[in-house]
C-alpha positions, 0 to 999 in steps of 0.5 A: 448238477442236477436242473437248471443253473441259476444265478445262485449256483454261479455265485457259489462257485464263483465264491461272490454274492448273488448281486455280484453276479447280476452286475457281472453278467450285465458287464457292469464297471462296478465289477472288476474285469478279472471277477467279470470274466471268471463268473461269466465263464463260469456261467458259460461252463454251467451253460447258464441262460437268462430267462428272458420271460423273467428277466430283470427290471433294469433292462426296462426303461419305464421312467416308473418305479414301483412302491409296494406297501403292505397293508397294516391294520389301522383304526381307519379305513386306509390300511396304511401306517401313518408314518409311511403316509409321510414317507410316501410324500417324500418318495413321490416329491424324489421321484418327481425331482428325478423324472421318474413316475410312480407306482403305488400298489398295495401288497399282501405277503401271499400275493405273487408280487415278487414276479409280477412286476418282473413279467409285466414290465411294469417298472424299472425298480420296486421300493418296499415298505412295510415289510418287518421280518424279512424271512416272511418273504425271504424266498421272494427277495431271494427270487428278486436277486436271482432275476436282477431285479433293482429293489430297496427296502425301508426296514432294519438291515439284518444279517443275511439279508439280501438287497440294499436297505434304508433304515433309521437307526432304532437302538440309538433312537430307543436309548435315547428317549429312555435316557431322556425319561430317566434324566427326569427321576424315571426309574420303572420303565416299561415297554409297549411293542413287539420285542422280537425278530418279528418285528426288528424295528421294534426289538431295535427300539426295545434294545435301546431302552434296555442300554439305557436302563442298564447304563443307569444301573436300573432293572430291566424287568422282563414283565414290563415288556408288552408285545403290541403291533402298531395300532391304538386299539393294541396300545390300549389293550397292552397298557390294560395288561400292563397296568393289571400286572400291579408293577411299579410303572412311572413311564412308559416307552411305547415302540410307536406313535399309535401305540402310544395314543392307544396308551394314553387313552387306557391310562386316562380311563382309569384316572391315571395322570400323564405325566404326573403318575405315569410319562408316555412317549412314542415313536415316529412324530406322526402329525397327531403326536402333536394334538394329542392331550398331553401332547406327546414325547416321541423320536423324529425319524426323518422322512424327507431324508428317507424318501430321497435316500430310497429313491436315489439309492434305487436310481444308482442302482438301476444305473449300476452305481454303487449302492449300500445300506443306510441308518438315519439318524434320529432326533428326541422331540420333548412335549407334555407326555413326559412333564418337560 
C-alpha cells in the first residue's frame, strides 16, 4: 500500500463500513467483539494511527453542537430559506432541553468547514441544514467520516450517501397534494421546481406528483415541468415560462411555498383567477402561506419533530448509541388556492 493508511483502507480490508471502523477503534459496544478485534488487528497491521491534530469531535466535551447552515438566495437579506427558520427554532429548543449550546454558522460550499470544526474543537458534533445534492460535498462528508466526526444532516436519503439523514417523506407529500388536486377535477397539472438529482428533495416531490398522475390515468407532460430554485422571483419567472407554452394548465404543484408565492403573483399579474382558472399548491407551510391571497394549500413538514430528531440523533451518535436515518410523515393543509 502506498502512502499512509486511512480508515477507508481498514474498512475495505475488514469488509465493513467506515463508520463501523470509527466505532471499533473507539471500542464502541455497538460493534461486536469479534468484529472489533478484527478491525483493530487490521489497523495494527496497516500501521494505522489517528492524527491527533485532526481527531474526531467525539473526544470533546464542549457541550456544544455546531449547526452549519448553507446560504440560500432569498427575497430579503436573511439568506435563510424560510422553512429552515422554523426548523432552526426547533433545533435551538432541543439543544436547550438537552443541556447543549448551539453554534450557528453560515457556510458556503467552497469553505473548508469539514476541517475547521475538527481542528478548532468548537463542537461535539455537526448538524447540516440546506445541503441538497450531497455529491457537491461528498468529499467533505467522507473526510468527516474518515475522522470519526459525529454529524447528521437534514435532507433526502440518497443511495451511497455516507452518514445519517433526517428528512421528510417527500414522495408521499408530492403524491398527496396532487391527489387532492385530482379529486377536485384538475387534470392538466404542471410542476414547478427542479426535478433532478441537483435537488433531491424537489425531485422526490416531483416523483410523488407523477405517481399520483399515473395512478389516476392522467398524462405526464414533460413540458409542464419547469425548473425553479426556491425563491419567489424564480417562481414568478417559472410561471411566465409556463404560461408562454400555451399548453392547457388547470393546476400548478410547486416544490416550495416560496416558489408558489411567486407563481401566484405572476398569474395574478396576467389576470388569471386563482383558483377558478388555475389552482396553485406549495410545500413547507411557511408562515406567509396562510396570509397571501388566496391562502396557500400546502404540505406541512413537522419542523418541531425534525429539530428534536436531528439533535437527539446526533447526541446518540456522540454517545455511541444506535442511530438510523428517518423519514418524517407529511400533512396536507387545505386552503383557498385550490378552491376547496
